[in-house]
C-alpha positions in Angstrom: 195.7 189.1 202.4 199.7 189.9 201.5 200.7 191.7 197.8 201.4 189.4 195.3 204.6 190.1 193.8 205.2 190.6 190.6 206.6 188.9 188.2 210.1 190.8 186.9 209.8 189.1 183.2 205.7 190.5 182.5 204.2 193.8 182.9 202.1 192.4 185.4 201.4 195.1 188.9 200.5 194.5 192.4 197.8 193.7 193.4 195.5 192.5 196.1 193.0 189.7 196.7 189.9 191.7 197.0 188.3 191.8 201.2 184.8 192.0 202.4 183.8 194.5 202.1 183.8 196.6 205.2 180.5 198.9 204.2 177.1 197.0 205.5 174.2 198.7 204.3 171.8 201.2 206.8 169.3 198.2 206.2 171.0 195.5 207.5 172.2 197.0 210.6 170.3 195.8 214.1 169.0 199.1 215.6 170.7 198.9 219.0 173.8 200.4 216.5 171.8 204.3 217.0 174.1 204.1 220.3 177.1 204.2 217.7 175.4 207.5 215.7 175.8 211.1 216.5 173.2 212.2 218.2 171.8 214.7 215.1 172.5 212.0 212.9 170.6 209.3 215.3 166.7 210.6 213.6 168.4 209.9 209.8 169.5 206.2 211.1 165.6 205.3 212.7 164.2 206.0 209.3 166.7 204.4 207.8 167.2 201.2 209.4 164.4 197.7 208.9 165.2 196.2 211.7 164.0 200.0 214.1 160.7 198.7 212.7 160.4 195.9 212.8 158.3 195.4 216.3 155.9 198.7 215.1 152.8 197.4 215.3 150.2 200.7 215.6 152.6 203.1 216.8 156.2 203.7 215.7 158.2 204.0 219.2 161.8 204.1 217.9 160.5 206.8 215.9 158.8 208.6 218.0 161.5 208.5 220.9 164.8 209.6 218.7 162.9 212.0 215.9 160.1 213.6 217.3 161.6 213.5 221.3 165.4 214.5 220.3 167.9 212.8 222.3 170.0 215.1 222.9 167.5 216.7 225.1 167.9 214.6 228.4 165.2 215.3 230.2 163.0 215.5 227.5 163.9 212.1 227.2 163.9 210.9 230.2 160.3 212.0 230.4 159.7 210.3 227.2 160.4 207.0 228.7 158.7 207.6 231.4 155.7 208.5 230.0 156.2 205.1 228.2 156.5 203.1 230.5 153.0 204.7 231.7 151.6 203.7 228.5 152.8 200.0 229.4 151.8 199.6 233.0 148.1 200.6 231.0 148.1 197.4 228.4 149.4 195.5 231.4 146.4 197.2 232.9 143.9 195.9 230.4 144.8 193.1 229.4 144.4 192.3 233.3 140.7 193.6 233.1 140.0 191.3 230.0 141.5 188.6 231.8 139.7 188.5 234.8 136.3 189.7 233.6 136.0 187.5 230.3 138.8 185.2 229.7 139.2 182.9 232.4 135.5 182.9 233.2 134.4 181.9 229.8 137.4 178.7 229.6 135.9 177.6 232.9 132.7 177.9 231.2 133.4 175.6 228.0 135.5 173.3 230.2 132.4 172.6 232.9 130.2 172.6 229.3 132.6 169.3 227.5 133.3 168.2 230.7 137.2 168.0 230.7 138.9 167.7 233.3 140.9 170.4 234.9 144.0 168.7 233.4 143.0 168.6 230.1 141.7 172.0 230.1 144.6 173.8 230.9 147.2 171.8 228.5 144.3 172.7 225.6 141.8 175.1 226.5 143.6 177.4 228.3 147.3 176.9 226.2 145.3 177.8 223.2 144.2 181.4 224.7 147.6 181.9 226.2 148.6 180.6 223.3 147.7 182.1 220.2 149.6 186.2 220.7 152.5 184.6 221.1 152.9 182.3 218.0 151.2 184.6 215.6 153.7 187.4 217.2 156.6 185.2 216.0 155.4 185.9 213.0 156.7 189.6 212.5 160.6 188.2 212.6 159.9 185.4 209.7 161.4 188.1 207.1 164.5 188.6 208.9 164.4 185.1 209.4 165.9 185.8 212.5 165.7 181.9 214.5 167.8 182.9 217.2 165.4 186.0 218.2 162.7 183.3 217.9 164.3 180.3 219.2 166.0 182.2 222.9 162.2 184.1 223.5 160.3 180.5 223.1 162.8 178.4 225.3 163.1 181.4 227.7 159.5 181.8 228.1 159.7 178.4 228.6 162.2 178.3 231.4 160.1 181.5 233.0 156.3 179.2 233.4 157.6 176.8 234.3 159.6 177.9 236.7 158.2 181.4 237.9 154.6 181.1 237.2 154.1 177.3 238.6 155.8 178.5 241.5 153.3 181.1 242.3 150.2 178.6 241.3 151.7 176.3 244.5 152.8 179.4 246.7 149.1 180.4 246.7 148.6 177.0 247.8 149.4 173.4 247.9 147.7 170.8 246.2 147.6 167.4 245.5 149.0 166.5 241.8 147.1 163.5 240.4 150.1 161.8 238.1 147.8 160.5 234.9 148.6 163.9 233.1 151.3 165.6 234.6 154.0 162.8 234.5 153.3 162.2 230.5 154.0 166.1 230.2 156.6 166.3 232.3 158.8 163.5 230.4 157.6 165.5 227.1 158.8 168.3 228.4 162.2 166.7 228.6 162.3 165.0 225.0 161.5 168.8 223.8 164.6 170.9 225.6 166.2 168.3 224.3 165.2 167.2 220.7 164.9 171.3 219.7 168.7 171.7 221.0 169.8 168.7 218.8 168.0 169.7 215.8 168.9 173.5 216.5 172.6 172.5 216.4 173.1 171.5 213.3 171.9 175.4 211.4 169.9 173.3 209.3 166.1 172.5 209.2 164.3 170.9 206.6 160.7 169.2 206.2 161.5 165.8 207.8 162.6 168.0 210.9 159.3 169.9 210.9 157.4 167.8 210.2 158.9 165.6 213.7 158.3 168.7 215.8 154.6 168.5 214.6 154.2 165.0 215.4 155.7 165.2 218.1 153.1 167.3 219.9 150.2 165.3 218.0 152.2 162.3 220.0 151.6 164.5 223.0 147.9 165.0 222.8 147.3 161.3 222.4 149.3 160.8 224.7 147.0 162.7 227.5 143.7 161.3 225.6 144.2 158.1 226.1 145.5 158.6 229.9 142.7 160.0 230.8 140.1 158.3 229.0 142.0 155.3 230.3 140.9 156.7 234.1 137.7 157.4 233.1 136.8 154.0 232.9 137.9 153.5 236.2 136.0 155.2 237.2 138.7 158.3 238.9 137.0 161.5 236.3 134.9 163.2 238.8 138.5 163.4 241.2 139.2 165.9 238.7 135.9 167.7 237.6 135.5 171.0 237.6 133.4 173.1 240.1 132.0 176.4 239.4 133.3 178.9 241.5 132.1 182.9 241.8 134.9 185.4 242.7 135.2 184.8 246.3 136.3 181.0 245.4 132.6 179.6 246.6 130.7 177.5 244.9 127.9 178.2 242.6 124.5 176.7 241.8 124.8 176.6 237.8 121.0 175.1 237.8 120.1 178.3 239.4 121.7 181.2 237.3 120.5 179.4 234.3 117.1 181.5 234.3 116.5 184.9 235.3 114.8 184.4 238.2 117.9 185.6 240.7 117.9 189.2 239.2 115.5 190.9 240.8 113.3 188.7 243.0 110.4 186.5 241.5 109.5 189.7 239.7 109.3 189.6 236.0 112.6 191.3 234.1 111.5 193.7 230.8 114.1 193.6 228.4 115.7 197.0 229.3 116.7 195.8 233.3 118.5 192.6 231.3 120.2 195.1 229.4 121.2 197.1 231.9 121.7 194.1 233.9 124.5 193.6 231.2 126.2 196.7 230.1 126.6 196.8 234.2 130.6 197.1 234.4 129.9 196.9 238.6 127.3 196.3 241.4 127.2 199.2 243.6 127.3 196.9 246.2 131.3 196.3 245.5 131.8 200.2 245.3 130.1 201.3 248.4 132.4 199.4 250.5 135.5 199.1 248.7 138.9 201.0 249.4 139.4 204.4 248.0 142.2 202.5 244.9 139.3 200.0 244.9 136.8 202.4 243.9 139.3 204.9 241.9 139.8 201.2 239.6 136.1 200.6 239.2 136.2 204.2 237.4 138.4 203.6 235.4 137.6 200.2 234.2 134.1 201.1 232.8 135.4 202.5 229.5 137.5 199.1 229.4 134.2 197.3 230.5 132.0 198.9 227.4 134.3 199.0 225.0 134.3 194.4 225.7 130.6 194.5 226.8 129.9 196.1 222.5 132.1 193.7 220.9 132.2 190.1 223.0 129.2 188.2 225.4 129.6 187.6 228.7 129.8 184.0 229.5 129.9 183.1 233.1 127.9 180.6 235.0 127.1 182.6 238.3 124.8 185.4 235.7 121.9 185.4 234.9 121.9 182.7 231.7 124.8 182.1 232.5 125.9 185.7 230.4 123.0 185.2 227.7 121.7 188.6 226.2 120.2 188.6 222.8 120.1 192.1 221.9 123.7 192.4 223.3 125.0 189.4 221.5 123.2 191.1 218.1 125.6 193.8 218.6 129.0 191.8 219.4 128.1 189.8 216.4 127.8 193.1 214.3 130.4 194.7 215.9 133.6 192.1 216.4 134.1 190.9 212.9 134.4 194.6 211.6 136.6 195.0 214.2 138.6 192.1 213.5 139.0 193.3 209.1 139.5 196.7 210.5 143.1 195.7 212.6 144.1 192.8 210.7 144.5 195.3 207.0 145.5 197.8 208.7 148.9 199.1 207.6 151.3 198.4 210.6 149.9 195.1 211.0 150.8 195.0 207.1 154.3 195.6 208.1 155.1 192.9 210.6 152.9 190.5 208.1 154.7 191.3 204.7 154.4 188.2 203.3 154.5 186.1 200.1 151.2 185.0 199.1 151.4 181.3 199.8 152.2 183.0 203.8 149.2 184.6 203.9 147.0 181.3 203.0 148.6 179.8 206.1 148.6 182.4 208.6 144.8 183.8 207.2 146.3 187.5 206.5 145.3 188.2 202.7 145.0 191.5 203.2 148.3 192.7 201.0 147.2 191.3 197.9 143.3 192.9 198.2 142.5 196.4 197.1 141.4 198.9 199.0 138.3 198.1 196.8 138.4 194.5 197.8 138.9 195.5 201.2 135.7 197.1 201.1 133.4 194.5 199.8 134.6 192.7 202.2 133.5 194.1 204.6 129.9 194.6 202.9 129.8 191.4 203.2 130.4 190.9 206.3 127.8 193.1 207.3 125.0 191.6 205.4 125.8 188.7 206.7 126.3 189.3 210.7 123.3 191.3 210.2 121.2 188.0 208.4 122.7 186.3 211.5 121.3 188.7 213.5 117.6 188.8 212.2 117.7 184.7 212.6 118.9 185.3 216.2 116.1 187.5 216.7 113.8 185.5 215.9 114.5 181.9 216.7 116.6 182.5 220.3 114.3 183.2 223.5 115.5 186.8 226.3 114.7 183.9 228.9 116.4 181.1 227.7 120.0 180.1 226.5 120.6 178.4 222.6 121.7 175.8 222.3 124.4 176.9 220.5 125.5 178.8 223.6 128.7 176.2 223.9 130.4 177.7 220.9 129.3 181.2 221.8 132.0 180.6 225.1 134.4 179.9 222.3 133.7 183.3 220.6 134.2 185.0 223.7 137.5 183.1 224.2 139.0 183.4 221.2 138.0 186.2 220.2 139.6 188.1 223.9 142.4 185.9 222.9 142.4 188.6 219.8 142.3 191.7 222.0 144.7 190.8 224.3 146.8 189.9 221.8 146.6 193.6 220.0 146.9 194.8 223.1 150.6 192.7 224.1 151.7 193.5 220.6 152.0 197.2 221.5 153.3 196.1 225.3 155.9 194.0 223.1 156.9 196.9 221.2 157.2 199.7 224.2 159.4 196.9 225.6 161.6 196.7 222.6 162.0 200.1 222.0 163.4 200.5 225.9 165.9 197.5 225.5 167.2 199.2 222.7 167.4 202.5 224.6 168.9 200.8 227.3 171.3 198.9 225.0 170.2 195.4 226.0 171.2 192.5 223.7 169.2 190.8 221.8 169.7 187.6 223.0 169.6 188.5 227.1 166.2 190.4 225.9 164.8 187.8 224.5 165.1 185.6 228.0 164.1 187.7 230.2 162.1 190.6 229.9 160.3 189.8 226.2 159.4 186.2 228.0 158.3 188.4 231.1 156.1 190.7 228.7 154.4 187.9 226.7 154.2 186.2 229.7 151.6 188.7 231.4 148.0 187.2 230.1 149.2 183.9 231.7 150.1 185.6 234.8 147.3 187.2 235.0 145.4 183.9 234.1 147.0 181.2 236.2 146.8 183.4 239.0 143.2 184.2 239.3 142.7 181.0 238.7 144.6 179.5 241.7 143.1 182.4 243.7 139.6 181.2 242.5 140.0 177.0 244.0 141.6 176.1 240.2 145.4 175.4 241.0 145.4 172.1 239.3 144.0 173.6 236.0 146.7 176.8 236.2 149.9 174.2 236.9 148.5 172.3 234.0 149.1 175.0 231.9 151.6 176.2 233.5 153.4 172.5 232.0 151.5 172.3 228.6 152.0 176.1 227.5 156.1 175.4 226.6 155.1 172.1 224.6 152.7 174.1 222.5 154.5 177.1 221.7 157.8 175.2 221.6 156.5 172.4 219.5 153.8 174.6 216.8 155.2 177.9 217.7 158.6 176.7 215.7 156.6 174.3 213.1 155.1 177.6 211.8 157.6 179.7 211.5 160.0 176.8 210.0 156.8 176.4 207.8 156.6 180.1 206.6 160.5 180.8 206.6 160.5 177.0 203.7 157.4 179.0 201.8 159.0 182.6 201.7 163.0 181.1 200.5 160.9 178.2 198.5 163.8 175.8 199.6 163.1 173.0 201.7 166.1 173.8 203.8 166.6 176.6 205.7 169.5 178.4 208.0 168.3 178.6 211.8 170.7 179.7 214.7 170.0 178.8 217.9 172.0 182.2 219.5 174.2 182.4 222.3 171.5 181.6 225.0 169.8 178.6 223.1 171.3 175.7 224.7 171.5 177.8 228.2 167.6 177.7 228.4 167.8 174.4 227.2 169.8 172.9 229.8 167.4 175.2 232.8 164.2 173.6 231.0 165.7 170.2 231.4 167.0 170.9 235.2 163.4 172.3 236.4 161.3 169.9 234.4 163.7 167.3 236.1 163.6 168.5 239.5 159.8 168.5 239.6 158.8 165.3 237.9 161.6 164.2 241.4 159.6 166.3 243.8 157.0 165.3 243.4 157.6 161.9 242.4 159.3 161.3 246.3 156.3 163.8 248.0 154.0 161.0 246.6 152.2 164.3 243.9 152.0 166.6 246.8 152.3 170.3 244.8 154.5 172.0 248.4 155.9 175.1 248.9 159.2 173.9 249.2 159.4 172.9 245.5 157.8 176.5 245.0 160.6 177.8 246.8 163.3 175.5 244.7 162.3 176.3 241.0 161.8 180.3 242.2 165.9 179.4 243.7 166.7 177.8 239.8 164.9 181.1 238.3 167.5 183.7 240.6 169.6 181.2 239.6 169.3 181.0 235.5 168.5 185.5 236.0 171.6 185.7 237.9 173.7 184.0 234.7 172.4 185.8 232.4 172.4 189.1 233.8 176.6 187.7 234.7 176.7 186.9 230.8 174.9 190.8 229.8 177.9 192.3 231.4 180.8 190.1 230.4 181.7 188.9 233.8 181.9 185.0 233.4 181.8 183.6 229.8 178.4 182.4 228.9 178.0 178.8 227.6 178.4 178.5 224.0 179.2 181.7 222.9 181.8 183.7 222.3 180.8 187.3 223.4 179.5 188.8 219.3 177.7 191.3 219.3 174.4 192.3 217.9 175.6 192.3 214.7 176.5 188.5 214.3 173.4 187.4 212.7 173.8 190.9 209.7 177.2 189.7 209.4 176.0 185.9 208.7 174.0 187.2 205.7 177.1 189.1 204.3 178.2 186.3 201.0 182.4 186.3 201.7 184.2 186.5 199.4 185.6 182.6 199.5 182.0 181.5 198.8 181.5 184.1 196.3 183.8 182.1 194.2 
């Protein structure tokens, strides 16, 4: 501003109009600014900057990299980066083990027991289990209100699911697509990609817009159910019924496995033998006939499988009694609630879900309001309750006949496994976020690429396993149904929490620099799938997979070129990562 000239007739000194303060609080700085700090001051920066702890779960990786490990020591710092990468690989392997040996079998069991066809099971049961981890993980950004990162991740994940994951399912084998569910699903994706971007474009979201998102998902489910019911009345339900197959893709006689006689011939099996068959992680024949790396993997998986056996029951049509084991279930019933309480009340998780009391009622994480004494009483109450249930099960349930509530046990396995995977995914994503800050990747590009890949690891493993075992339609339906759930329910949940946190019916949102790009690509990919299946008479061919792969490679190329600022991104002006924080600083004009 220009100085004001003093009036010679008055005793006034020259003054200047106040400027915005150039000093920004260290806590409000983006964590990526650690690269702008001297090496000997980076530890202090990490300790004082709030965003550097935002992705922290049980381990503070930023503190480990810049305080425990000195960044000035190049060799040691590089070794620590390699160690983080190896740890991320180990976490991904454990998630793979849980998906293959627990999650997929339990989803198939519940879908078959409830007589769900492949498409309905894919867009509901499988989608909810896979999407739980991602929707809850996004709540950690509620404190700063960084809707840009949330929105970019949801849209970037949707592009990845609709293109790469759907293409992977088709690459593993062509199949026929039944239009009664797929067409409404694709049309819903087209509507979502346009509607959500239109709502975010105004940068103001109110209660009415949030209700629209929730009601749109309800309408989506209603349309799928109505169409499926209409097809059932025409007698076409049998064509998409789920047939149970083993890991090799061979059909399983579920009536035969409903008894215990196939465990060791016709002789009577003792209780100890039954427990051993439930605890055993793999067959001896599999170990003897496997290659050296298969044997190494089986040995490595023993502690993971043993811990899983203690926490979650097995639910699998290919097992005797379909996995029912009364003794092991009693152990699961007592240990898993304690694990749930301990992890939900851990101090690292409280950093993530640092909400006001109405928000806790929504996400059922009100542990911060409780004292240590209250938490102790909760643990005692849990032990007493599960002990009483254990006594009832021991008296009422039989060893050689699965109980009538076994379908509910299947649901328990699905969401219990999903919860364990969620905890592991938090650590995996925290490592990826730390590595992205070290590599100085912008938050928008990171959210739609690396972060989307990491959060979709459970989808990749699950869908690949289902496709290999002969359920491509179920996997393909999940590829198209998951983005609708994640975007509508995920954003609706985040917006509701933001409104409660700010005590306002209208909140400020941002679609970021990559939000419009992801929305455009999601629309193009959905339209490509719709036109392709229409022209091929609803045959999912490898030509469609090739087209979707090329589109995603084009999308990645565009993102990389924008990240390097070689080209000008759509809707961007190449603002730095501090743009969000600068928006939060009150300007002089607004202060008036």
